[in-house]
C-alpha positions in Angstrom: -42.9 -12.4 -5.0 -39.9 -11.9 -6.2 -39.0 -12.3 -10.2 -35.8 -13.5 -11.8 -33.6 -10.4 -12.1 -30.3 -11.3 -14.3 -29.3 -8.3 -13.7 -29.0 -9.1 -10.0 -26.5 -11.7 -11.0 -24.0 -9.3 -12.8 -23.9 -6.6 -10.6 -23.4 -9.2 -7.8 -20.1 -10.9 -9.9 -18.9 -8.0 -11.1 -18.4 -6.6 -7.3 -16.6 -9.8 -6.7 -14.2 -9.4 -9.6 -13.9 -6.0 -8.0 -13.3 -7.0 -4.3 -10.8 -10.0 -5.7 -8.0 -7.3 -7.3 -7.8 -5.5 -4.1 -8.1 -8.1 -0.8 -4.6 -9.5 -2.1 -2.9 -5.8 -1.4 -5.4 -5.7 1.9 -4.0 -9.1 3.1 -0.7 -8.3 2.8 -0.4 -5.3 4.3 -2.6 -6.8 7.4 -0.3 -9.5 7.8 2.7 -7.3 7.5 0.9 -4.7 10.0 0.4 -7.7 12.2 4.3 -8.4 11.2 5.4 -6.0 12.6 4.0 -6.0 16.2 5.3 -8.9 16.7 8.7 -8.5 15.7 8.4 -5.4 18.4 6.4 -8.1 20.9 9.6 -10.7 20.0 12.4 -8.3 20.3 10.9 -7.1 23.4 11.2 -10.3 25.0 14.6 -11.9 23.7 16.3 -8.0 23.4 14.3 -5.4 25.6 14.9 -2.7 23.4 13.1 -2.8 19.9 15.7 -4.0 17.0 14.7 -3.3 13.7 16.3 -6.8 12.5 13.3 -8.9 14.3 11.2 -6.1 13.5 11.5 -6.3 9.5 11.9 -10.3 9.9 8.6 -10.5 11.5 7.2 -8.0 8.9 8.3 -9.7 6.1 7.6 -13.5 6.8 3.9 -12.4 7.7 3.4 -10.5 4.6 4.7 -13.4 2.7 1.3 -15.4 4.5 -0.5 -12.8 4.0 0.1 -12.2 0.2 -0.4 -16.5 0.2 -3.8 -16.0 1.8 -4.7 -12.8 -0.2 -4.3 -14.7 -3.2 -6.3 -17.8 -2.1 -9.2 -15.7 -1.5 -8.7 -13.5 -4.6 -9.2 -16.7 -6.6 -11.9 -17.6 -4.5 -13.6 -14.6 -5.0 -13.4 -14.6 -8.8 -14.1 -18.5 -9.0 -17.3 -17.1 -7.5 -17.8 -14.5 -10.3 -17.5 -17.1 -12.9 -19.9 -19.4 -11.4 -22.9 -16.3 -11.4 -21.8 -15.8 -15.0 -22.5 -19.1 -16.0 -25.0 -19.6 -14.3 -26.6 -16.5 -15.9 -25.7 -17.9 -19.4 -27.1 -21.0 -18.1 -30.5 -19.2 -17.7 -30.6 -16.9 -20.8 -29.5 -20.3 -22.7 -32.0 -22.0 -21.2 -35.1 -19.2 -21.6 -38.0 -19.9 -23.9 -36.9 -16.8 -26.2 -40.6 -15.4 -26.0 -40.9 -15.5 -22.3 -37.3 -13.8 -22.2 -39.1 -11.1 -24.3 -41.6 -10.4 -22.1 -39.3 -10.3 -19.3 -36.8 -7.8 -21.3 -39.6 -5.5 -21.5 -41.0 -5.5 -18.3 
């Protein structure tokens, strides 16, 4: 049988916070790469050869959307981390002192 371990929640909250710091950059870069590919495809379709204007336009547009999506995802991860920390604090505040000290001794 598993025993409640508050360290698991703390570790997972720290992991989510670290991810939230990187995720905006990752989404932006991935969307920019897709945008560059879309720019090449569109310029081949419209002009018949790759044009820097089309590539740059699609890269910037999709990078912006990737940035916005990444910010939203990062916020959701930070919110989840805060919920975990709140749950941990509630558990600490509602656990009787003698039970908490006995669990810490193990």
